[in-house]
N, C-alpha and C positions, 0 to 999 in steps of 0.2 A: 281258383281264388280262395284266399284264406278267410277264416271267420271274421277277422278284423276288417279285411277288405270289403266283405259283404256288408258288414254293419256300416262302415263309412260310406259305401256306395248308396245304401238305402237312405242314410241321413241326408246326403247331398241331393238325391232325387226328391225326397219329401220336402226339403227346404226349397227347392226350385218350384215344386207344385204350390207350396205355401205362398211364395212370392207372386206366382202367376195369379193365384186366387185373391189374396188379400190386398196386394198393391196394384196389380194390373187389372184386376177384375176380369181376367180372361182365363178361367180354369181350363185345363187340358186333360183332366182326369175325372172320372165319375166319383161320387161319394163312396160307392161300394169298393172300387179299386183302391181309393185312398186309404180307407180303413183296413183293407186287406194287407197293404204294404206296411201300414203302421203296426198292425198286429204281428206281422213277420218280424219287424224290427224289435218289438217288445219281447217276443219269444227269444230272439237271439241275445238281447241284452240280459234277460233273466238267466239264461243258461250260461252266459259268460260275463259275470259281473266285473271281471278285470278290465273290461272295455267300457265301463260306465262313463258317461259324459253328462254333466249337469245341464248342458245346453242342447242335449238331444231333443228331437221333436217329441219324444215320448214324455218329456219333463215339463212341457210348456202348456199354458192355458191359451185358448183362442183369442184372436184379435180382429178388430174391424177398422183399422186405421183408414182404409179406403172404403171398400164395399164388402161388408162382412156378412156371413150367414152364420146361423147358430148350429150348423150340422156337423161340424167336426169336433170330436171329443178332445183332441189335443192338437196343438199347433207346432209349427216348426220354430226354429230359432227366432227370438224376438227381433222384429224389424228395427233397424238402427234409428237413432234419433234424427239422423240426416233425412231418412225417408219420411219419418213422422212429420218433420217440419215442412216437407214439401207437399204432403197430402192433406193437410188440414189447416183451415184458417180459423178454427173454433177454439174456444177456451177449453183447456183440459181440467176436468173435475174428478176428484177422488171419490170412489164409491164408498159409502158408509158400510155396506155389506158387499163383499166381493161377488162379482157375477161369474160364477164358474160354469163350465160347459157340462153337458150330460154325457154319460157313456152311451154309445150306440149299440144296438143289437139289430140283427137282420133275420132272425128266426124265432119262432115261438118256443123252441127249445131253450134259447138263451133267455127268453122272458121267464120261463119256468125256473131256470138257474137263479135269476134275480129274485124271484118269489121265495125260493128256498133260502137264499142268503138272508133275506129280510126276516123270514120265519125263525131261523136259527138265531139271528142277532137280537130279536125281541123276546123270543120264547113266550109269546102271548098272542092273543087274537089281534088281528089288524085288518084294516080296509085299505084298498087301493083306489085312487081316483084316476080314471082314464080320461085323457083329454086329447084333442087333435093337436098335432104339432104343426103349427102354421109356419109356412116357409117365407119369412120376411126378414126384417132386421130388428134385433132386440133393442128394447128401450126401457129405461127406468125413470119413473116419474115420482117426484117428491111433492107432497101436498102439506100445507100448513094452514090451519084454521079454515079448511075447506077450499083453499085456493091453490092452483097449480103454480109452484114457484120454480121448479127446475125439471128439465128433461135431459137425460144424459145417455149417450150410446154405450154399448158394452165396452168398446175400446179393447184394452188388453186384459180386462177382467178386474183390474185394480183401479183404473181410471178411464174415463171416456170423454167424448166431446159434448160440450154443452150446446144442444140444438133446440133450446126452449122456444126461440122465435119461430122456427120452422114447425115444431110440433104443435104450436098453438094454432096453426092453419088447418089442422086436421079436425074436421067437424065431429067425428065420433069420439074425440077425446074431450072430456068435460073440463072447462076452465074453472068452474065453481061447482062444488058438490052440494047435494041436498040430503037431508036425513041425519041420522045419528052417527057421525063418523069420528074417528080419533082426532085429537088435536094435531098430531103430526104422524105421518106414515109414508112408506114408499110402496109403490105398486109397479110390477113389471109385466111387460107384454111384448107383443110383436106388431111392428108397423108393416102394413101390407099394401101392395098395389093390386086392386081388383083386376081380374082377367079382362074385363071390357075396357078399362082405362089402358091397360098394358097393350092390348091389341091396337087401340087407336094411336097410342104413342109410337109404337113400332111402324104403323102405317105412315105416320108423318115422317119418321126418320127414314123410311125406305124411299119416300117421295123425294127427300132431300139428299138421298144417297149417303146417309150417315150410317155408321155401324149400328146394327140392331142390338137391343138388349137381349141377352140369351134367355132370360126368364124374369118373372115379376120380382123375385128377390133382389137381383142386381139392380133392377129399375127403382125399387123402393129405397134401397140403400143409397144409390147414387142421388136420388131426389132429395133425401134427407140431408145430404151433405152440400146441397147447392147454397150459394151465398144469397140468392134472391128469394126471399120468402114468398113473393107474389107468384113466382114460377112454381114453388112447392105447392102453394094453394091450388094452382091450376091442375096439378097432377091428381087431385082427388084421392089422396091416400086414405087408408082405413087402419083400424087398430083393434086388436083383441087383447085382453089382459088375463093373466093366469096365476099371479102369485102376489101375496101381500106380506109386507115386512114392517115391523115396528114394535114398540114396547107395550102398547095397549091394544092389541088386536081384539076384535069382537068375539072370536071363537077359537077354541083349541083345535077345531077341525078345519082343514084346508077347504073342504067343500062349503063349510059354513062361512068362511071368510070371503069366498067367491060370491056367495049369495048376498052377503052384506055389501060387497063392492058393487054388485049389480044394482042394489037399491040406492046407492049413492050417485049412480049415473054412469058407471063404467060399462063398456061393452064386453060382456062375458059370453063365451061360446055356449050355445045350447047343447052342443055335442060334448057334454061332460057327464060322466056316470060314475057313481060310487059302486065298486065291485068287491064282493066278499070272497069270491072263489076264482081260481084260474079259468074255469069254464066261462064265467061271465066276462073275464078279460079277453079270452079268445074270441068270444062272440062279438065283442065290441070291435076288435081288430078286423075281423073278417067282414063285418058289416061296412065299416068305413073305408076299407081298402077299395071297395066298389063305389059306395055312395059319395065319397069325397069328390069324385069327378063331376058331380052336379053342383058343387059349391062355387060361389062367385070369386073365391080367392084360392091361392095355391096352398096345398098341404103336402108334407113329405113323410108323415109318420104319426105315431101315437106316443104320448108321454104318460108314463105311469108314476104316480107319486103316492107315498104313504099318506093316508088322510090325517092322522093325528100329528099335530105340531110337536107334542111332547115326545111321541115316538120318533119323529124326525130328528129331534135333538139327541135322543138316545143313540140313534144309529150314526149320526155325525157325518163326517166328510173324509174322503181320501184327499191326497194332495191336489187332485185335479177336478173332482166331481163329488156330488152328494151320494151317500150310500142309500138314501131313501127314495131315489128317483132314477129313472132310466128312460131312454128314448128307443122306441121300436121304429125302424125306418122301413118304409114301403120299398119294394124292389121297383126299379125303373122298368116300365113296360117296354118290352122288346118284341120284334117280329122278324121273321126271315122271309125274304122275297127275292125275286129275280131282277137283275140289272139288265134292262133291254137296250139302253143306249145312253149316251151322254151328249147333251146339247149345251150351248154356250150363249149367255146373255151379255149384252153390252149396255152399260149404264151411261148416265149423263157425263161422267168424268172420263169415260173410255175404259173403265175397269171391266175386265172380262171375267164372268163368274161361271164355272162349270156346274151343270145341274144333272143329277142322275135321274133317269126316267125308269120307273119301276113297275112291276106287276102290282096292281092295287092291293093294299093290305090294311086291315083294321089296326089302329094303334091309338090308345088313349081316347077312344070314343069317336075318332075321325078316320076317314079313308085317306091313306097316304099313297100318292102316285109319284111324287117327286121328292128329292132331297138334295140339299146343297152339298157340293163337294169342295167348296171354298176356293181352292187354288191348286196349282200344279204339284206343290209339295205334298198335299194331302192325298192326291191321286197316286203319286209315286209310293208313298208310305203304305197305302192300302194294297198295292199291287193288283189293281182292278183289271178284270177282263170282262168283255161283253158276255153275258150269259151267266156270270157268277151269281151264286146265292149269297146274298149279303144280309148282315144283321143291321136292322134299322131301329133307332129309338128316338125319342124326342127329348132334346136337352131342355130341362125345365118343363117338360111336357108341352112344348109349344113349337120348337123348331126341329123338324125331322133331320136326322143326320145318319150317315152310314158309319158304324163304329168298327166293323170288321168284316172279313170275307170268310165264308165257310169253304176253305180250300179242300177239305175232305170230300166235298160234294162235287168237285170238278170232274166232269166226264167229257161232255162235248161243249167246249166253250169257244168263244170267238177271240178276236184279237185283243191284245193288251191295250188298255186305254192310254193314249198319249195326248198330252195337252196340245192344243192346236198352235200352229205357228202364225197363222194369219187371221185377221178379223173375219168373223162369219158373216158380217153385214156388208163390209166395203172391200175386203180383201187386203187391206194394209197389213204390213208385217208388224206383229206385236212387239212391244218393248217391255222390259222389266227394270224398274229403277232399283238401284243399289239399296239394300236394307228393307225392301218391300216384298211381300209375298205375292201380290197380285200382278198380273200382266195387263198391259194397257194398249188400246188402239190409239196411235198418235194422230189419226186423221180426223181431228175434232170438228173441222169445218165442212167435211164432206161425208161423214158417217151418219146415216139416217137416225139411229137411236140416240146418238149424242146430240144431234141438231134438235130433235124433238124433245129430248130430255132437258136441254138448256132452256127451251121455250117453256116447258112445264115448270121448271124451277123459277124462271123469270116472273111468271104470272102468279106464283103461289102466294099464300096469305102473308107469310113473313117477308116476302120480297115486294113485288109491285101490287099484289092483291087485286088482280083483274078478274072480275066475275065473268062467268060464261065461257071461259077458255079452259076446260078440263082436258085431260089427256086424249079422250076420244075426239073432241072437237079439234084440237091441235093436229091430231093425226089426219082428220078429214081435210083440214085446210092445207096441210102439207102435201097430201096425196093429190090435191087439186091444183097445186102450184101457186097457192095464195100466200104461203109462208115459206120462207127460205132461211130466215134467221130472226132474232128477236126484234130487230128494227122494223120488219115487215108488219108487225102487229099494229103499228100506228098508221099504216097505209091501207088497212082493210076498209072496203066500201060497202055500205048497206046493200046495194043491188047485187053485188057479187056474193054476199053472204046469204041473202034470201033465196037465191036460185039453187043453193046446195040442198041435197036431201038431208032431212033431219034438222035443218036449221030454219026456223020460222022468223017472222018479222020481229017478234018480241026478243028472241035470242040475239038477233043481229044488233038491235039497239042496246041490249044489255052489254054486249061486247064493246060497242063503240063508247057507251057511257063509262064503262070500267076503264077503258084505255085513257079517256080524258081525265078521269079522276086520278089515275096513277101518275099523272104529270105533277101532282102535288106531293108525291111520296118523297120524304127527305133523302138527302144525298147518301147518308150512310147505308140506307136500305137499297139504294140504286147500286152501290158498290157490291153489296151482297148479291143482288139480283143478277149481276153480270155473270155469275157462275164461274169465277176464277178458281181454278183447282186449289184446294186447301184453304180457301178464304170463306170461313163461316160467318155467322152473324157477329160474333165478338171481334174477330179479326177485321172484318169490314168496318166496324165502328172505329177501331183503333187507327186503321189506315185513313179513314175519312177525317178524323180529328187531327191526325198528324200532318196531313198534306192539304186539307181544307178544300181542295177542288180537284176536278178530274185532270186538268192540265198538269198540275204539280205532281199528281200521282203517276201520270204517264211518263213524266221526265225523271221520276225517282230512280236513283241508281241502286245497285245491290247494297252498297255500303250504307246509303241513307235508309234503306228499308230495314236492314237488320239492326239499326240503331233505335228503332221503335220498339217499345216494350212488347214482349211476347211474339215478335216477328223473328222467326229463325231462318236459317239458310234455305230450307226447303220451300217455305212460303215466299221468301224474297225471290228465289229463282223462278217460281211459278208466276209471280206478278210481273217480273221483268219479261219473261217469255210471252205472257199474254199481250202486253202492250208493244212488243216487238213484232207482232203478227199484223201485217198490213190489213188483212180482212177484219180484224178486230177494231183497229183504229178507224177504218172506213165506217164500220157499223156504229161506233161511238159518235162519229161526226154526224151521222144521221139522227141518232138519239138526241144530240144537242139541238139540232135543227127542229126536232119535233117538240122541244120544250121541256124535257125532263130536267130534274134538279141535279145540276152537275157541280154544285158547291154547297158548303154549309150555309145555312140560313144566317141572316144578319144577327138574329137573336142568339143563336148558338155561338157565333163568332164572338159576340160581346160577352157571353157567359163563359167563354173558354179563355181563361187567363193564364198567367205564367207565375203566379205567386208561389207555386210549389214545384216549379220546374226543377227536375233533377233530384228531387227529394224522395226518399224511401220512407213510407209512413206505415206504422202499425196501429190498428184500431183495437182497443180493448175496453171492456166494460159496457155499461148501459148508459143511455143518454136521454135527455128530456126534450131537447128542441128538435132533433131530427133522428131518424132511424140509422142504424149502422150502414144499410145499403145506400141511403141518401148521402151519408158522409163519404162513402167509397166513391160515389159518382162525383161529388164535389172535388175530391182529391184528383181524380182523373181529368175532370174538366179544367182544373187549374195546373195541369202539367205534372202532377205527382204520380207516384207509383204505390199501389197498395201491396204491402208485404204481409205474409201470414205469421211470421215469427220474428223475434227480436234478435238482431245480430250487431256486429260492430259497424255494419253499413247502414243501420237504421238511423234516420235523421231525427225523428222524434216519435213519441207515442201519443196518439189522440186518446186520452184517458178519460173514461167515464166512471160512473159509480160501480162498485164491486169489480174493480179491475182484477184480472187473473193473477193470483199470487206468484205463479212461476214467471210470468212476464215481468211483473214488478221486481222480483228478485234479480232477474237477468238484466233488467234495465239499470238497476242500482249498481250491479257488478260492472257493467260496461260503460256506465256514466251517460246513458241515453236520457235526454230530457223528456219530461212529461208536459203536455199541453192539455188544458181543459177545453171544453167545447166553446166556451165564451171567447177565450183567447184565439182559438183556431178560426172561428167565424170572423173575428175582428181582423185577423191577418189577411183573409180573403177580401173582406170589405174594404180594407185600406187600399189595396191595389185598385179596386173598382173606382174608388174616389180619385185616385191619382190619374187613372185613365180618363175619367170624365173631365178633370181639370185641364188635361193636356190635349184632349180631343183625339187621342189615339186609342187603338184597340189593344196594343201590346206594349 
């Protein structure tokens, strides 16, 4: 392979990793390996300037258009405008001061090199401030006259998403300051999801058989980009702040500015130290490499900054990062242990997950005995054999995974691990859908884990919310022949429940009361509770409002289903298959007899108009009468579609105060009309008046 081929190959590989990380939020490479490849590319480009490319990954600053972390010092080729428009429904705002990334180091030797560069660059005494590098999503807040006026994500470093409404839900972020603060300033920090919240969130997602968040960083970033601020508030995000910008700062020392910001009401980390020598820096690093594991939030390194703002200005910036700061990244904790066996778990949807059973090993403060192998492709790529010594680490220090096999340690090993052909629970031949990595058991009505999983999903809080029926109780009732499918829940009798071990009279009545109350659960949640593959909460709601009752949904054709907003071919095929199964239709008939809500309520039918049917609407700006989320709901309730960006297909823009300049400019260029909220509300109300006068709903 020629030098040019090596360079181009590395660029393509890094660009793919960038796409996986920033767009798909599904990284397939560690921080260390990414930086190693990036350095290799930098060295080749430096040695061979004839192959310079301004769009090389080495020439770009990081981006968070979907779910970003602040850990990569350079990014790949800028994501196209097409991807940007699809990944964000927020206003884009230009940063007054660009948000550059930091250079990363992985050894104390490199920290010493940084120290020497600063010493030579200044040629005078200096101090370094050592801070913990929190592993979340970067944010920039602007305050005017002591009030929070704007919160913007890092974006591409030059501009980011305005997420002010979501940030205001974070309790540790002050909305109003106290003390002697500048008239106007910017403060930067990291928004985080605490470990306890992350664990609870993943537990809920696991119960719903949704994909787990790999780490708190991805969870925090994804949460911050949600359109529903109420959901953001429920996630209990936290934030730490680490840098002040503005014209009239209280101190020429970075440490002094942090102390001032703390006095104004900002959460500033106690783990901050002014160091005068390399020995003090080293002691700080070594202490927190261990102690950070006791913190309530994730960290992935140490940030070193020159303390004097005047000296920071003297040192300046490279094209990609400041010369006065650097990040020292902690090594991911790894361990080597023996693979004893591979077992297989079957979930509610029939997805089969392979699990590696290991000799117990200590990792990140916990004992690891098992690790997910994800799917057949991962097993094949690792070339696993029973008895192999394997390298285990925790992705984001929470999910154990096998990263490699120590093939040099192979002496007496067992058979090569082959993915199973049949379901380990019911024996059915497994299937694999085109384009999917997972294998599935198709025997959904006779495979015990799937049957029990569907019942657990049906009674869950976001579905029918039936108290008293946890997984252990459902398993007990299933083993005793009292539950065969979800309809049997409504035939449970008090005497039958009381006679079972571990179920007393109180528990029996709680189950019966919960079952009765669930008959008032609205239709859209009933659709979700049925557990149709690929039909989550949002899709269930769209199906309920599109077809309005279970009979219409049962009769819906593939073509009718895909005509509904956000219903693609895979979902449509799954819905058709569900209602084509006679066992499912028989169960639904029983649920109807038991009195479950099988159609939209009269109030919702009346509220659901057609004034906006077929219209694609963009919301921009701030409003006085209703929130953005409320307007989005109104659009959907009246048949319209919410769009995130302006295009030739946009019917109109619901425009509030401070409308985004880019959207306004594009609207003028394309001739898209603007409606204020008064006109918009009148449009909906007019249809309601016409409905009332004619006595019809539509």
